DSSP file (Angstrom, degrees, kcal/mol; ACC not computed):
  #  RESIDUE AA STRUCTURE BP1 BP2  ACC     N-H-->O    O-->H-N    N-H-->O    O-->H-N    TCO  KAPPA ALPHA  PHI   PSI    X-CA   Y-CA   Z-CA
    1    1 A X              0   0    0      0, 0.0     2,-0.4     0, 0.0     0, 0.0   0.000 360.0 360.0 360.0 131.2  -24.8  -27.7  -10.9
    2    2 A X        -     0   0    0      2,-0.0     2,-0.5     0, 0.0     0, 0.0  -0.936 360.0-131.5-125.5 150.2  -24.3  -24.5   -8.9
    3    3 A X        -     0   0    0     -2,-0.4     2,-1.3     4,-0.0     3,-0.1  -0.848  12.6-138.4-100.7 129.9  -21.2  -22.7   -7.9
    4    4 A X     >  -     0   0    0     -2,-0.5     4,-2.2     1,-0.2     5,-0.2  -0.739  21.9-173.8 -86.0  95.7  -20.8  -21.6   -4.3
    5    5 A X  H  > S+     0   0    0     -2,-1.3     4,-2.6     1,-0.2    -1,-0.2   0.826  78.7  56.2 -64.3 -34.1  -19.3  -18.2   -4.9
    6    6 A X  H  > S+     0   0    0      2,-0.2     4,-2.1     1,-0.2    -1,-0.2   0.921 110.0  45.2 -64.8 -43.1  -18.6  -17.4   -1.3
    7    7 A X  H  > S+     0   0    0      2,-0.2     4,-2.4     1,-0.2    -2,-0.2   0.897 112.8  51.2 -67.1 -39.9  -16.5  -20.6   -0.9
    8    8 A X  H  X S+     0   0    0     -4,-2.2     4,-2.3     1,-0.2    -2,-0.2   0.915 111.1  48.1 -63.0 -42.5  -14.7  -19.9   -4.2
    9    9 A X  H  X S+     0   0    0     -4,-2.6     4,-2.6     2,-0.2    -1,-0.2   0.877 110.5  51.7 -64.6 -37.9  -13.9  -16.3   -3.0
   10   10 A X  H  X S+     0   0    0     -4,-2.1     4,-2.6     2,-0.2     5,-0.2   0.919 110.4  47.6 -65.6 -43.7  -12.7  -17.6    0.3
   11   11 A X  H  X S+     0   0    0     -4,-2.4     4,-2.4     1,-0.2     5,-0.2   0.915 112.9  49.6 -62.9 -43.0  -10.4  -20.1   -1.3
   12   12 A X  H  X S+     0   0    0     -4,-2.3     4,-2.4    -5,-0.2    -2,-0.2   0.933 112.5  47.3 -61.2 -46.3   -9.1  -17.4   -3.7
   13   13 A X  H  X S+     0   0    0     -4,-2.6     4,-2.4     2,-0.2    -2,-0.2   0.925 113.9  45.6 -63.7 -46.3   -8.5  -15.0   -0.8
   14   14 A X  H  X S+     0   0    0     -4,-2.6     4,-2.6     1,-0.2     5,-0.3   0.911 113.3  50.7 -64.9 -41.5   -6.7  -17.5    1.4
   15   15 A X  H  X S+     0   0    0     -4,-2.4     4,-2.4    -5,-0.2    -2,-0.2   0.912 111.2  48.6 -61.6 -42.6   -4.6  -18.7   -1.5
   16   16 A X  H  X S+     0   0    0     -4,-2.4     4,-2.4    -5,-0.2     5,-0.2   0.932 113.4  45.9 -63.7 -46.6   -3.6  -15.1   -2.4
   17   17 A X  H  X S+     0   0    0     -4,-2.4     4,-2.3     1,-0.2    -2,-0.2   0.917 115.1  46.5 -64.8 -43.9   -2.6  -14.2    1.2
   18   18 A X  H  X S+     0   0    0     -4,-2.6     4,-2.7     2,-0.2     5,-0.2   0.906 112.7  50.1 -66.6 -41.1   -0.6  -17.4    1.8
   19   19 A X  H  X S+     0   0    0     -4,-2.4     4,-2.4    -5,-0.3     5,-0.2   0.942 113.0  45.1 -62.5 -47.7    1.2  -17.1   -1.6
   20   20 A X  H  X S+     0   0    0     -4,-2.4     4,-2.2    -5,-0.2    -1,-0.2   0.888 113.7  51.9 -64.1 -37.9    2.2  -13.5   -0.9
   21   21 A X  H  X S+     0   0    0     -4,-2.3     4,-2.5    -5,-0.2    -2,-0.2   0.928 110.5  46.3 -63.9 -45.8    3.2  -14.4    2.6
   22   22 A X  H  X S+     0   0    0     -4,-2.7     4,-2.5     2,-0.2     5,-0.2   0.907 112.9  49.7 -65.8 -41.4    5.4  -17.3    1.5
   23   23 A X  H  X S+     0   0    0     -4,-2.4     4,-2.2    -5,-0.2    -1,-0.2   0.902 111.5  50.3 -63.1 -39.9    7.1  -15.2   -1.2
   24   24 A X  H  X S+     0   0    0     -4,-2.2     4,-2.1    -5,-0.2    -2,-0.2   0.913 111.3  47.2 -64.2 -43.1    7.7  -12.5    1.3
   25   25 A X  H  X S+     0   0    0     -4,-2.5     4,-1.8     2,-0.2    -2,-0.2   0.899 112.0  50.4 -66.3 -40.1    9.3  -14.8    3.8
   26   26 A X  H  X S+     0   0    0     -4,-2.5     4,-2.1     2,-0.2    -1,-0.2   0.895 108.7  52.7 -63.7 -39.3   11.4  -16.4    1.1
   27   27 A X  H  X S+     0   0    0     -4,-2.2     4,-2.6     1,-0.2    -2,-0.2   0.905 106.4  52.7 -62.6 -41.6   12.5  -12.9    0.1
   28   28 A X  H  X S+     0   0    0     -4,-2.1     4,-2.1     1,-0.2    -1,-0.2   0.887 107.8  52.5 -60.4 -37.9   13.5  -12.1    3.6
   29   29 A X  H  X S+     0   0    0     -4,-1.8     4,-1.0     2,-0.2    -2,-0.2   0.907 109.5  47.9 -64.2 -41.6   15.6  -15.3    3.6
   30   30 A X  H >X S+     0   0    0     -4,-2.1     4,-0.8     1,-0.2     3,-0.6   0.916 111.5  50.1 -65.1 -42.1   17.4  -14.2    0.4
   31   31 A X  H >< S+     0   0    0     -4,-2.6     3,-0.6     1,-0.2    -1,-0.2   0.873 106.3  57.3 -63.7 -35.9   18.1  -10.8    1.8
   32   32 A X  H 3< S+     0   0    0     -4,-2.1    -1,-0.2     1,-0.2    -2,-0.2   0.763 111.5  41.0 -66.7 -24.8   19.5  -12.3    5.0
   33   33 A X  H << S+     0   0    0     -4,-1.0    17,-0.2    -3,-0.6    -1,-0.2   0.499  93.0 108.2 -99.3  -5.1   22.1  -14.3    3.0
   34   34 A X    <<  -     0   0    0     -4,-0.8     2,-0.3    -3,-0.6    -3,-0.0  -0.415  69.8-121.3 -77.4 146.7   23.0  -11.5    0.6
   35   35 A X        -     0   0    0     -2,-0.1     2,-0.3    14,-0.1    14,-0.2  -0.630  28.9-149.5 -80.8 144.9   26.3   -9.7    0.8
   36   36 A X  E     -A   48   0A   0     12,-2.3    12,-4.8    -2,-0.3     2,-0.3  -0.848  11.1-121.1-116.0 151.9   26.1   -6.0    1.2
   37   37 A X  E     -A   47   0A   0     -2,-0.3    10,-0.2    10,-0.3     9,-0.1  -0.705  36.9-106.4 -88.7 145.9   28.3   -3.2    0.1
   38   38 A X        -     0   0    0      8,-2.5    -1,-0.1    -2,-0.3     5,-0.1  -0.347  44.4 -91.6 -67.5 148.9   29.8   -0.9    2.7
   39   39 A X    >   -     0   0    0      1,-0.1     3,-1.6     2,-0.1     6,-0.3  -0.158  43.0-101.0 -57.4 159.8   28.3    2.6    3.0
   40   40 A X  T 3  S+     0   0    0      1,-0.3     3,-0.2     4,-0.1    -1,-0.1   0.835 120.7  45.8 -55.5 -39.4   30.0    5.3    1.0
   41   41 A X  T 3  S+     0   0    0      1,-0.2     2,-0.6     3,-0.1    -1,-0.3   0.572 104.3  66.9 -82.6  -8.0   32.0    6.7    3.9
   42   42 A X  S <  S-     0   0    0     -3,-1.6    -1,-0.2     1,-0.0     2,-0.2  -0.639 110.8 -35.0-117.8  74.1   33.1    3.4    5.3
   43   43 A X  S    S-     0   0    0     -2,-0.6    -1,-0.0    -3,-0.2     0, 0.0  -0.568  81.7 -63.2 111.6-175.0   35.5    1.8    2.8
   44   44 A X  S    S-     0   0    0     -2,-0.2    -1,-0.1    -3,-0.1    -4,-0.1  -0.173  89.1 -72.8-108.2  38.8   36.0    1.6   -0.9
   45   45 A X  S    S+     0   0    0     -6,-0.3    -2,-0.1     1,-0.2    -5,-0.1   0.712  78.1 164.6  82.3  20.7   32.7   -0.2   -1.8
   46   46 A X        -     0   0    0     -7,-0.1    -8,-2.5    -9,-0.1     2,-0.3  -0.327  40.3-111.1 -67.9 153.4   33.8   -3.6   -0.5
   47   47 A X  E     -A   37   0A   0    -10,-0.2     2,-0.5   -12,-0.0   -10,-0.3  -0.672  27.4-146.0 -86.9 144.0   31.1   -6.2    0.1
   48   48 A X  E     -A   36   0A   0    -12,-4.8   -12,-2.3    -2,-0.3     3,-0.1  -0.922  13.9-124.2-113.5 130.8   30.3   -7.2    3.7
   49   49 A X        -     0   0    0     -2,-0.5   -14,-0.1   -14,-0.2   -15,-0.1  -0.389  36.4 -98.7 -70.3 149.6   29.4  -10.7    4.7
   50   50 A X        -     0   0    0    -17,-0.2    -1,-0.1     1,-0.1   -15,-0.1  -0.336  41.6-109.5 -66.6 151.0   26.0  -11.1    6.5
   51   51 A X     >  -     0   0    0      1,-0.1     4,-2.0    -3,-0.1     5,-0.2  -0.212  27.7-105.0 -74.0 169.8   26.2  -11.4   10.3
   52   52 A X  H  > S+     0   0    0      1,-0.2     4,-2.4     2,-0.2     5,-0.2   0.870 121.7  53.2 -63.9 -37.3   25.5  -14.6   12.1
   53   53 A X  H  > S+     0   0    0      2,-0.2     4,-2.5     1,-0.2    -1,-0.2   0.887 107.8  50.7 -66.0 -38.0   22.1  -13.3   13.2
   54   54 A X  H  > S+     0   0    0      2,-0.2     4,-2.1     1,-0.2    -2,-0.2   0.903 111.6  47.6 -66.4 -40.2   21.1  -12.5    9.6
   55   55 A X  H  X S+     0   0    0     -4,-2.0     4,-2.2     2,-0.2    -2,-0.2   0.891 111.5  50.5 -67.2 -38.7   22.1  -16.0    8.5
   56   56 A X  H  X S+     0   0    0     -4,-2.4     4,-2.1     2,-0.2    -2,-0.2   0.918 111.2  48.6 -65.3 -42.1   20.1  -17.6   11.4
   57   57 A X  H  X S+     0   0    0     -4,-2.5     4,-2.2     1,-0.2    -2,-0.2   0.885 110.5  51.3 -63.2 -38.6   17.1  -15.5   10.5
   58   58 A X  H  X S+     0   0    0     -4,-2.1     4,-2.6     2,-0.2    -1,-0.2   0.890 107.9  52.4 -65.4 -39.1   17.5  -16.5    6.9
   59   59 A X  H  X S+     0   0    0     -4,-2.2     4,-2.3     1,-0.2    -2,-0.2   0.904 109.2  49.5 -63.2 -41.0   17.6  -20.2    7.9
   60   60 A X  H  X S+     0   0    0     -4,-2.1     4,-2.3     2,-0.2    -2,-0.2   0.909 110.9  50.6 -63.6 -41.9   14.4  -19.8    9.9
   61   61 A X  H  X S+     0   0    0     -4,-2.2     4,-2.0     2,-0.2    -2,-0.2   0.924 112.0  46.4 -62.0 -45.2   12.7  -18.1    6.9
   62   62 A X  H  X S+     0   0    0     -4,-2.6     4,-2.4     1,-0.2    -1,-0.2   0.880 111.7  51.7 -66.4 -37.0   13.8  -20.9    4.5
   63   63 A X  H  X S+     0   0    0     -4,-2.3     4,-2.4     2,-0.2    -1,-0.2   0.891 108.4  51.5 -65.6 -39.0   12.7  -23.6    7.1
   64   64 A X  H  X S+     0   0    0     -4,-2.3     4,-2.2     2,-0.2    -2,-0.2   0.899 110.6  48.6 -64.4 -40.1    9.3  -21.9    7.3
   65   65 A X  H  X S+     0   0    0     -4,-2.0     4,-2.3     2,-0.2    -2,-0.2   0.920 111.7  49.0 -65.1 -43.2    8.9  -21.9    3.5
   66   66 A X  H  X S+     0   0    0     -4,-2.4     4,-2.6     1,-0.2    -2,-0.2   0.894 111.1  50.6 -63.9 -38.8    9.9  -25.6    3.4
   67   67 A X  H  X S+     0   0    0     -4,-2.4     4,-2.5     2,-0.2    -1,-0.2   0.897 109.7  50.3 -65.7 -39.9    7.4  -26.4    6.1
   68   68 A X  H  X S+     0   0    0     -4,-2.2     4,-2.1     2,-0.2    -2,-0.2   0.906 112.5  46.6 -65.1 -41.1    4.6  -24.6    4.3
   69   69 A X  H  X S+     0   0    0     -4,-2.3     4,-2.4     2,-0.2    -2,-0.2   0.921 112.7  49.7 -66.1 -43.7    5.4  -26.5    1.1
   70   70 A X  H  X S+     0   0    0     -4,-2.6     4,-2.4     1,-0.2    -2,-0.2   0.895 110.7  50.3 -62.6 -39.8    5.5  -29.8    2.9
   71   71 A X  H  X S+     0   0    0     -4,-2.5     4,-2.4     2,-0.2    -1,-0.2   0.898 109.3  51.3 -65.5 -40.0    2.2  -29.0    4.6
   72   72 A X  H  X S+     0   0    0     -4,-2.1     4,-1.9     2,-0.2    -2,-0.2   0.910 110.7  47.9 -62.7 -42.5    0.6  -28.2    1.2
   73   73 A X  H  X S+     0   0    0     -4,-2.4     4,-2.5     1,-0.2     5,-0.2   0.903 110.2  53.2 -64.7 -39.9    1.9  -31.5   -0.2
   74   74 A X  H  X S+     0   0    0     -4,-2.4     4,-2.7     1,-0.2    -2,-0.2   0.916 108.2  50.1 -59.8 -43.4    0.5  -33.3    2.8
   75   75 A X  H  < S+     0   0    0     -4,-2.4    -1,-0.2     1,-0.2    -2,-0.2   0.874 112.0  47.7 -64.0 -36.9   -2.9  -31.7    2.3
   76   76 A X  H  < S+     0   0    0     -4,-1.9    -2,-0.2     1,-0.2    -1,-0.2   0.916 116.9  41.7 -69.9 -42.8   -2.9  -32.7   -1.4
   77   77 A X  H  <        0   0    0     -4,-2.5    -2,-0.2     1,-0.2    -1,-0.2   0.875 360.0 360.0 -74.2 -38.7   -1.9  -36.3   -0.7
   78   78 A X     <        0   0    0     -4,-2.7    -1,-0.2    -5,-0.2    -2,-0.1   0.493 360.0 360.0 -71.0 360.0   -4.0  -37.0    2.4
């Protein structure tokens, strides 16, 4: 039995890049839905709701993560 080290390295590299990418996109989605505090000069530290564009971007990020997970499950099952 022999190990194809090049193939193993390729699988490791692709897995690492995809994992970091999905975590990054999910993080962007969380940031898009988070409430922010107003800057020091603009108010008394009240929290500000995210804009509609930020929520739409967060929805796209979460949908991309769900699609990536669904595709991974499809690859495993097929």
